N, C-alpha and C positions, 0 to 999 in steps of 0.2 A: 676203297681209298678214294674215289673220285664220285662225285655227284653234280647233278644238273640243276641250276636254279634259273627260273625265267628264260626257259627253253635252251638258249646256248651258252650260258653263263657257268663256267666250271668251278666247283667248289671242291675244297680239299678237306676230306673228313679226318686226316692224320693230322692237319695243323688249323682246323676248324676257321678257315679262311678263303676268300675268295681271291683267285689267280691274279686279278688285276681290278683297278678301279671300276666300279658298277656303272658310273656314267659313261665312259669312254674309254676304253685300255689303250687304245692306238692314239690317241689325242695324248693321254697322260705319258706315254713313250716318247712322242716328242717333246713334251713339257720338261719332262724329269730327266730322261737320260740322254736325249740328244741335246738340248739345248742346255741342258745340266753340265754338259761336257762340252761345250762349246763347238757343237756338231750341228751342221756340217761345216760350217768355216773351215775348219782345221784339216778338213780333207783337200783344201784348194792347192795340192802340190803332190807330184808323182810320187812314187815310192810305196812302201807297206805300212799299213796302219793296222794295229791290233786292238781290239777291242774283249775284255774279258769281262763276263758275267756269273753272278751268282744266282742260281735259279733258272734254268732254261723255260720250264714250264709250260707253256702252249707253244712257243716259239714266236709270239707276238713280236717282242723287241726286235729279234732278229730279223723278222719279215719287214716291219717298218724301216728298220734300221738301212736292210738292203735296199728298199724302194725310195729311200732318199740319197744313198749311194750313187744310184742310178743315173739322177739327174745333176750330182753335185760332183762327184769324182773327175779328176782329169785323166787324160788318156795316160796309161802306163802305171797308174795308181792300184794298188791290191787291197783288199779287206778281207783279214783273217778275225772271225768272229768266234771265240771259244767259251764255252759256257759248262758249268758245273751244277749238274742237277742229280737228288738223289734217287728220285722217283720219275724214271723218264717215261713219259706218256706213250701211246700207241699211235700209229698215223691216224685210225678213224676217229681218236678222242681229238687230236689235234686239228684235223680235218674240221671238225663240226665245230670247235671253239673258232678257229680263224674264218668261217663261212660266214662271220658277223659283218664283215668289214670288206667289201668289195674294193677298196683302194689297194687290197694288197692280195688280189686273186692270183695275181700273175707268181707272185712270190709263194703264195700258199701251196698251189699245184706245183711249183719246183720242189718244194721240200717235201712234200707228201710223196711224189715221185722216187725220191731218193732217200726217203726214210726207211730204215731197216723194220722188218717184221718184229722182231725181238730184239729192242734197242738195250744194250748193255756193253759194258766195257769202254774202251774210246773209240766213238765213233767220228769218222774224217770225212766230209763229204765235199767234194770240187762242184759248186753246182754252177759257176761259169768261168771263163777265164780268169777275172779278177776276183772271184768270190770263194772263200773256202771257209767251211762252218765244223767246229769241233764240238763233240758235246761229251764230255767226260761224266760218265756214269758212276754214282756213288756219293759217300760223304764228300763234302767240298773242301774240308781242311786236308783229308787225306789226297785227294785229287791234287790240290794246289801245292800242297808240300811236294809232289812228285812232279810237278810241272816245271820244264826248264824255260818257258818262253817268258818274257817280259812285256808289259801291256802298255798302250798310249792311253788308254781310258777304260775306266770301270763302270759297268752298271751293277749297282749291289740291290738286288731285285728279290732277296729271299720274302717268306711268308712274314707277317707283322711281326716284330721283335718281341711282344710280350707272349706269341703263339710259338715263336721258331727261336729263341734266344742264341741257339749253338751257332746259326747263320751269322750273329753279328757279335760273336765273341771276341775278345782281345787278342786271343792267339791267331783267329781267322783273320781279323784286321790287320795284325802285324804281317801275316802272310801275303796278304794282298798288297800292302805296302812295299813288301819286298819283292813282289812281282809286278811293280811299276816301275816304268821309266823315269827318271830325273825331268821333271816337268809335266809329267803326264798327271793324268786326272780321275776323279771320281764323282759320281753322282746317285743319291738314291732319294726314294720318297719318304724314309724313315726320318724322324727328328727326335727320337727317343733321348734322352739325357744320356744313359750309358751307351748306346752307339755313338754319340757325339765324343763322349769322353775315349773310349776305345778307340777312335779313328784319330784323336788327337795324340794319346798314348803312343799308338803306332808310328807316327811321324809326319803325318798330313797336315796340312793347313785346312781350315774347316770355315765353312761360310753358310750362315742360314739364308735362305731366298724363299719366296711364298711358292707354298706347293700348290697342288693341281686341283681345280674343281672345288674351292673354299675350303681346302686343307691349309691350315695357317702357315705350317712352315715344311721345307724339306733340306735337305742337307748336299752341299757339294764341296769340292775341295782339291787341293793338288798335293804332287809330292814335289818338296823344294827343288829347283833346276840344280842346286848344289848342296848337300849334305851336311 
């Protein structure tokens, strides 16, 4: 299921796609998922902040988010990051992929230390007093339909829509909307027309923005504060 290109670049044979941007996946995370959701600006208050993610992959988005949380979150704030992943990677593969970025070495080491030998089911890990990670293994739609939490922000990071259309379906986008708090947000590198239409049909406002590393567009938006 997993191949390695150019040394430490993971590639999914199942979806015929790389796990992240080939130029710099960490910087892509900052541009698309963090800035696209107005983060870390929105963390500047105490309380719980919940992020939902479609596609945990190597854990890169989580580690970069945690790195930025360390310097931006106020005292008393807590981050709960929940991701839905069909094919959870083993620790050695996660470690190999994330070793490319010394900036997240602290987060990588903590994640690897806590990651189960056989990842399956619902994995919940308290990585610090203010950080909790949950990875729901299995099909995203089934996992999300069973989920009780609603989220302040979403990282929509499945494989490319043309290669993994189920991760961008109208039914799944509707479930994402229902699990978003009023005023909550989403962002994604994807800009395919059917993805935008599915997000609009779900009820989100949708905005096109400049993509990362020469990609023309990405999408971000919000659930209206009053539906």
